[in-house]
Wavefront OBJ file of the C-alpha trace (Angstrom):
o trace
v 128.894 96.763 118.441
v 126.147 95.839 120.898
v 126.013 97.063 124.468
v 128.017 94.818 126.766
v 126.514 93.832 130.093
v 129.939 93.870 131.751
v 130.506 97.484 130.681
v 127.111 98.495 132.016
v 127.802 96.729 135.313
v 131.134 98.547 135.637
v 129.424 101.875 135.030
v 126.808 101.147 137.681
v 129.443 99.984 140.168
v 131.451 103.149 139.553
v 128.377 105.286 140.285
v 127.822 103.401 143.546
v 131.456 103.737 144.630
v 131.435 107.497 144.031
v 128.078 107.976 145.815
v 126.408 109.137 142.592
v 124.040 106.178 142.174
v 120.394 107.252 142.002
v 117.517 105.360 143.603
v 113.759 105.857 143.681
v 111.452 105.909 146.670
v 107.856 104.802 146.173
v 105.040 107.049 147.392
v 102.184 104.879 148.657
v 99.742 107.547 149.827
v 99.526 111.299 150.380
v 97.712 113.222 153.108
v 98.514 116.920 153.004
v 102.236 117.400 153.623
v 102.565 113.873 154.937
v 103.411 111.052 152.552
v 103.622 107.337 153.126
v 106.810 106.330 151.348
v 108.642 103.015 151.509
v 106.531 102.067 154.525
v 107.292 105.215 156.525
v 105.193 108.351 157.065
v 107.304 111.472 156.537
v 106.840 115.208 156.142
v 107.524 116.148 152.547
v 110.050 118.966 152.124
v 111.134 118.146 148.561
v 107.974 118.718 146.501
v 107.695 121.612 144.039
v 103.960 122.001 144.777
v 104.694 125.464 146.162
v 101.109 126.742 146.360
v 99.470 123.512 147.495
v 97.293 123.207 144.390
v 98.066 119.605 143.417
v 95.403 118.328 145.799
v 93.110 121.356 145.818
v 89.508 120.163 145.764
v 88.473 122.542 142.968
v 91.378 121.493 140.740
v 90.593 117.815 141.330
v 86.890 118.376 140.647
v 87.645 120.187 137.397
v 89.938 117.356 136.335
v 87.258 114.728 137.013
v 84.552 116.626 135.151
v 86.777 117.057 132.107
v 87.817 113.399 132.210
v 84.139 112.443 132.159
v 83.631 114.641 129.104
v 86.827 113.998 127.109
v 88.171 110.726 128.506
v 91.600 110.134 129.994
v 93.863 110.674 126.977
v 93.850 113.251 124.171
v 94.089 110.567 121.505
v 96.677 112.187 119.269
v 98.991 115.111 118.628
v 97.665 118.677 118.562
v 97.960 118.852 114.767
v 96.000 115.628 114.231
v 92.946 115.398 116.498
v 94.354 116.018 119.981
v 93.731 119.781 120.280
v 90.617 120.239 122.439
v 88.603 123.274 123.451
v 90.234 123.010 126.902
v 93.708 123.222 125.354
v 92.730 126.180 123.226
v 91.111 128.062 126.101
v 94.165 127.478 128.319
v 96.479 128.863 125.632
v 94.358 131.993 125.287
v 94.187 132.489 129.056
v 97.955 132.032 129.431
v 98.627 134.587 126.702
v 96.451 137.122 128.492
v 97.931 136.272 131.902
v 101.524 136.701 130.718
v 100.872 139.744 128.526
v 101.938 137.957 125.346
v 100.202 137.706 121.980
v 99.940 133.918 122.004
v 100.852 130.828 123.994
v 101.517 127.246 122.933
v 101.159 124.140 125.100
v 103.744 121.368 125.379
v 103.410 118.002 127.100
v 106.357 118.624 129.475
v 108.756 121.401 130.367
v 111.640 119.378 128.959
v 109.850 119.078 125.624
v 109.008 122.787 125.633
v 112.647 123.797 125.995
v 113.861 121.310 123.403
v 111.114 122.297 120.998
v 111.484 126.060 121.349
v 115.269 126.248 121.029
v 115.677 123.611 118.316
v 112.633 124.958 116.479
v 114.019 128.489 116.269
v 117.813 128.022 116.244
v 120.014 125.976 113.923
v 123.480 125.632 112.421
v 125.079 129.022 111.940
v 123.297 130.582 114.935
v 124.708 131.090 118.440
v 123.117 130.221 121.792
v 124.414 131.661 125.075
v 123.347 129.924 128.279
v 123.942 130.381 131.990
v 126.170 127.573 133.302
v 123.579 126.619 135.930
v 120.644 126.356 133.528
v 118.382 123.312 133.750
v 119.476 120.179 131.871
v 116.630 120.563 129.372
v 117.947 123.959 128.285
v 121.508 122.698 128.002
v 120.411 119.652 126.015
v 118.356 121.857 123.717
v 121.371 124.026 123.001
v 123.496 121.017 122.149
v 120.831 119.393 119.956
v 119.990 122.546 118.020
v 123.177 122.415 115.945
v 123.940 126.049 116.764
v 127.203 127.241 118.271
v 126.697 126.660 122.013
v 128.415 128.911 124.551
v 127.940 128.894 128.336
v 128.641 131.957 130.460
v 129.476 132.041 134.165
v 126.471 131.985 136.475
v 124.678 135.338 136.505
v 127.854 136.973 135.170
v 126.782 139.613 132.637
v 130.354 140.745 131.988
v 131.383 137.212 131.059
v 128.338 136.952 128.781
v 129.193 140.211 127.013
v 132.772 139.051 126.429
v 131.574 135.781 124.904
v 129.098 137.594 122.669
v 131.875 139.722 121.177
v 133.204 136.614 119.431
v 130.139 136.264 117.188
v 128.855 139.827 116.632
v 127.062 139.217 113.330
v 125.354 135.857 113.939
v 121.696 135.361 114.888
v 121.846 134.754 118.634
v 119.741 133.767 121.622
v 120.404 134.278 125.335
v 118.796 131.570 127.466
v 118.365 131.538 131.232
v 116.328 130.001 134.006
v 114.189 132.543 135.841
v 114.731 130.812 139.192
v 117.619 128.350 139.242
v 116.200 125.024 140.326
v 119.070 123.764 142.491
v 120.322 127.076 143.922
v 117.019 128.908 144.327
v 118.493 132.249 143.250
v 117.056 134.392 140.475
v 118.433 135.407 137.096
v 119.293 139.048 136.424
v 116.580 139.208 133.791
v 116.395 143.013 133.608
v 120.125 143.235 132.882
v 119.934 140.292 130.481
v 117.153 142.039 128.571
v 119.375 145.094 128.234
v 122.317 143.013 126.990
v 120.031 141.290 124.503
v 118.839 144.666 123.232
v 122.379 146.017 122.877
v 123.594 142.889 121.077
v 120.436 142.417 118.953
v 119.868 138.994 120.523
v 116.657 137.201 121.526
v 116.147 136.554 125.242
v 114.459 133.330 126.398
v 113.489 132.839 130.047
v 112.438 129.455 131.433
v 110.440 130.463 134.503
v 109.543 126.957 135.656
v 110.108 127.716 139.349
v 108.943 131.342 139.309
v 105.715 131.023 137.335
v 102.751 131.153 139.702
v 104.912 132.237 142.644
v 106.678 135.472 141.688
v 105.096 138.733 140.561
v 102.088 140.665 141.801
v 99.584 138.343 140.127
v 101.823 135.271 139.983
v 102.859 135.673 136.337
v 106.469 135.065 137.328
v 109.813 136.784 137.237
v 109.102 138.784 134.079
v 106.057 140.313 135.770
v 108.082 140.911 138.939
v 110.645 142.828 136.868
v 107.947 144.439 134.685
v 109.401 143.151 131.421
v 107.230 143.056 128.305
v 107.161 140.834 125.227
v 109.681 142.974 123.390
v 112.189 142.670 126.240
v 111.574 138.942 126.816
v 110.324 137.553 123.491
v 110.313 133.929 124.709
v 108.762 132.995 128.054
v 108.501 129.334 129.067
v 106.567 128.155 132.096
v 105.599 124.789 133.534
v 102.524 123.526 135.368
v 104.160 120.766 137.420
v 105.393 123.143 140.110
v 103.239 125.980 141.481
v 100.229 125.038 139.317
v 100.091 121.534 140.754
v 99.276 119.820 137.439
v 101.472 118.824 134.495
v 102.747 120.161 131.182
v 104.252 123.431 129.977
v 103.861 126.348 127.589
v 105.786 128.996 125.693
v 104.387 132.499 125.268
v 105.494 135.038 122.690
v 104.588 136.847 119.513
v 102.175 135.634 116.856
v 105.070 134.949 114.483
v 107.103 132.977 117.037
v 104.220 130.769 118.107
v 103.119 130.080 114.552
v 106.704 129.191 113.611
v 106.871 126.726 116.511
v 103.616 125.102 115.418
v 105.211 124.519 112.018
v 108.754 123.581 113.092
v 108.931 122.403 116.714
v 109.404 118.638 116.598
v 108.483 118.092 120.261
v 105.173 119.830 119.574
v 104.375 118.243 116.220
v 105.360 114.654 116.918
v 103.913 113.864 120.318
v 100.543 113.249 121.905
v 98.881 116.319 123.387
v 98.317 116.703 127.111
v 95.104 115.051 128.309
v 92.280 117.626 128.039
v 91.490 116.969 131.704
v 94.970 118.208 132.645
v 94.383 121.368 130.611
v 91.049 121.880 132.381
v 92.612 121.376 135.808
v 95.388 123.817 134.888
v 92.797 126.430 133.915
v 91.350 126.035 137.403
v 94.818 126.459 138.955
v 95.388 129.576 136.867
v 92.143 131.059 138.164
v 93.021 130.232 141.776
v 96.495 131.753 141.433
v 94.985 135.010 140.238
v 92.203 135.110 142.842
v 94.031 133.791 145.912
v 97.060 136.044 146.326
v 97.203 134.981 149.976
v 98.924 131.788 148.830
v 101.963 133.728 147.604
v 101.876 135.945 150.681
v 101.821 132.947 153.023
v 104.591 131.206 151.080
v 106.778 134.308 151.337
v 106.085 134.441 155.083
v 107.199 130.815 155.454
v 110.340 131.414 153.387
v 111.350 134.297 155.665
v 110.466 132.242 158.741
v 112.641 129.335 157.586
v 115.568 131.575 156.632
v 115.498 133.389 159.966
v 115.368 130.102 161.866
v 118.270 128.747 159.817
v 120.249 131.936 160.480
v 119.744 131.616 164.212
v 121.003 128.031 164.053
v 123.936 128.998 161.787
v 122.889 126.484 159.142
v 124.894 126.758 155.883
v 122.040 127.897 153.650
v 122.846 129.100 150.161
v 121.621 132.543 149.102
v 117.980 132.242 147.995
v 114.811 134.256 148.485
v 112.542 131.630 146.900
v 110.844 128.459 148.100
v 113.977 126.529 147.094
v 116.272 126.654 150.126
v 119.439 124.591 149.592
v 121.747 123.727 152.469
v 125.300 123.201 151.255
v 126.935 119.959 152.413
v 129.844 119.471 150.012
v 130.539 115.772 149.509
v 128.079 113.383 147.879
v 128.453 110.728 150.574
v 127.789 113.303 153.282
v 124.718 114.627 151.467
v 123.301 111.113 151.091
v 123.922 110.385 154.761
v 122.267 113.643 155.805
v 119.213 112.937 153.645
v 118.895 109.426 155.065
v 119.246 110.729 158.623
v 116.421 113.209 158.022
v 114.283 110.469 156.478
v 114.688 108.343 159.585
v 113.692 111.393 161.637
v 110.497 111.750 159.588
v 111.495 114.353 156.979
v 111.869 113.818 153.240
v 114.587 116.141 151.910
v 116.447 115.259 148.724
v 120.224 115.010 148.462
v 121.336 116.755 145.261
v 124.653 115.547 143.862
v 126.768 115.874 140.714
v 126.207 116.028 137.809
v 123.042 117.920 138.780
v 125.241 120.361 140.700
v 128.998 121.042 140.390
v 131.428 118.650 142.062
v 131.989 119.490 145.716
v 128.668 121.314 146.072
v 126.295 118.473 146.993
v 123.440 119.766 149.074
v 120.146 119.172 150.811
v 117.420 120.838 148.742
v 114.631 121.992 151.044
v 111.487 123.174 149.283
v 108.684 124.967 151.074
v 104.957 124.859 150.396
v 102.119 127.102 151.472
v 100.687 124.039 153.242
v 103.616 123.794 155.650
v 103.061 125.146 159.143
v 105.584 127.094 161.199
v 105.565 124.184 163.665
v 106.577 121.772 160.897
v 109.332 124.166 159.836
v 110.555 124.376 163.438
v 110.682 120.579 163.558
v 112.664 120.433 160.310
v 115.104 123.100 161.509
v 115.754 121.136 164.698
v 116.498 118.036 162.624
v 118.743 119.984 160.250
v 120.711 121.298 163.218
v 121.436 117.703 164.262
v 122.710 116.968 160.750
v 125.427 119.585 161.109
v 126.685 118.358 164.522
l 1 2 3 4 5 6 7 8 9 10 11 12 13 14 15 16 17 18 19 20 21 22 23 24 25 26 27 28 29 30 31 32 33 34 35 36 37 38 39 40 41 42 43 44 45 46 47 48 49 50 51 52 53 54 55 56 57 58 59 60 61 62 63 64 65 66 67 68 69 70 71 72 73 74 75 76 77 78 79 80 81 82 83 84 85 86 87 88 89 90 91 92 93 94 95 96 97 98 99 100 101 102 103 104 105 106 107 108 109 110 111 112 113 114 115 116 117 118 119 120 121 122 123 124 125 126 127 128 129 130 131 132 133 134 135 136 137 138 139 140 141 142 143 144 145 146 147 148 149 150 151 152 153 154 155 156 157 158 159 160 161 162 163 164 165 166 167 168 169 170 171 172 173 174 175 176 177 178 179 180 181 182 183 184 185 186 187 188 189 190 191 192 193 194 195 196 197 198 199 200 201 202 203 204 205 206 207 208 209 210 211 212 213 214 215 216 217 218 219 220 221 222 223 224 225 226 227 228 229 230 231 232 233 234 235 236 237 238 239 240 241 242 243 244 245 246 247 248 249 250 251 252 253 254 255 256 257 258 259 260 261 262 263 264 265 266 267 268 269 270 271 272 273 274 275 276 277 278 279 280 281 282 283 284 285 286 287 288 289 290 291 292 293 294 295 296 297 298 299 300 301 302 303 304 305 306 307 308 309 310 311 312 313 314 315 316 317 318 319 320 321 322 323 324 325 326 327 328 329 330 331 332 333 334 335 336 337 338 339 340 341 342 343 344 345 346 347 348 349 350 351 352 353 354 355 356 357 358 359 360 361 362 363 364 365 366 367 368 369 370 371 372 373 374 375 376 377 378 379 380 381 382 383 384 385 386 387
């Protein structure tokens, strides 16, 4: 039976009536933290460009030079003719940076998570995931064919109870490093211990921690001083703190080689443009050399949290650049976001199914390029939202 237009219209109308309809704003130009969007200049407080590298002159220059040399596209998949010297060098540098034997590039973070989980797990295996994991991780668990079990958020006791049901099956524990909508961090040290006790494999998707957390910016596993044996699968993305695009998985020689042979989202898609890989190599170098970026970001996070505390704003518990303000209802969150937009601030309203029902929120994200004055201005506007 073909799709019926009337059914689709009813679905769309239902989304609108329940304040869950999604719309896009069009960015027309960017100048620092200010963006021209839908004809209005606003301060951007919803970008994941935490370290301000997306428009860094060295990153842009490296991208242009590589585009001149390699062209705009890679031309094919990695296993055909799309694997360039820039890709290869980036993989080697990421392996060294993360303290893993090898790394493998993927075109997006979504594809990395799908490819890693489905490439290593199958029918007869068991996958345990935190209930607040990113959609890509949840989808990967469902598509893998393995038994899929979700444990309560950051609840190690609940995880252990669930794992007792399948004691003899090959299993994987999967978690975000930093949870993208709450901003809190996974208990990776404790998860590594559970994985060891239960003979399971631990996978951490550190999309929002990679580049930001840890002494050198290698993410939450570096912050917690966890090695390859404790966290055999580490996924990171470049579209956040690195300011570029794409993703990678780092792990043992055997894991990476298996993914090259079996990961469908690696085998059957066009490789990242070599220019993106080159720009990412530049970002990686800057992250290692310019620790002041992380220091300044941490200063701004503390500054924002203290200002919010003084104003009694309902911030959720987070020590990262993701600072959600709980609103509750979807209609109220949309109205608050629109109010801020009219005041000159772009802050996204996050609603179900991205977050649980009744927990719609404003998701404020901070960047090293923000000033304390801009944060003060945002806080004043947020205070008006709560009146």
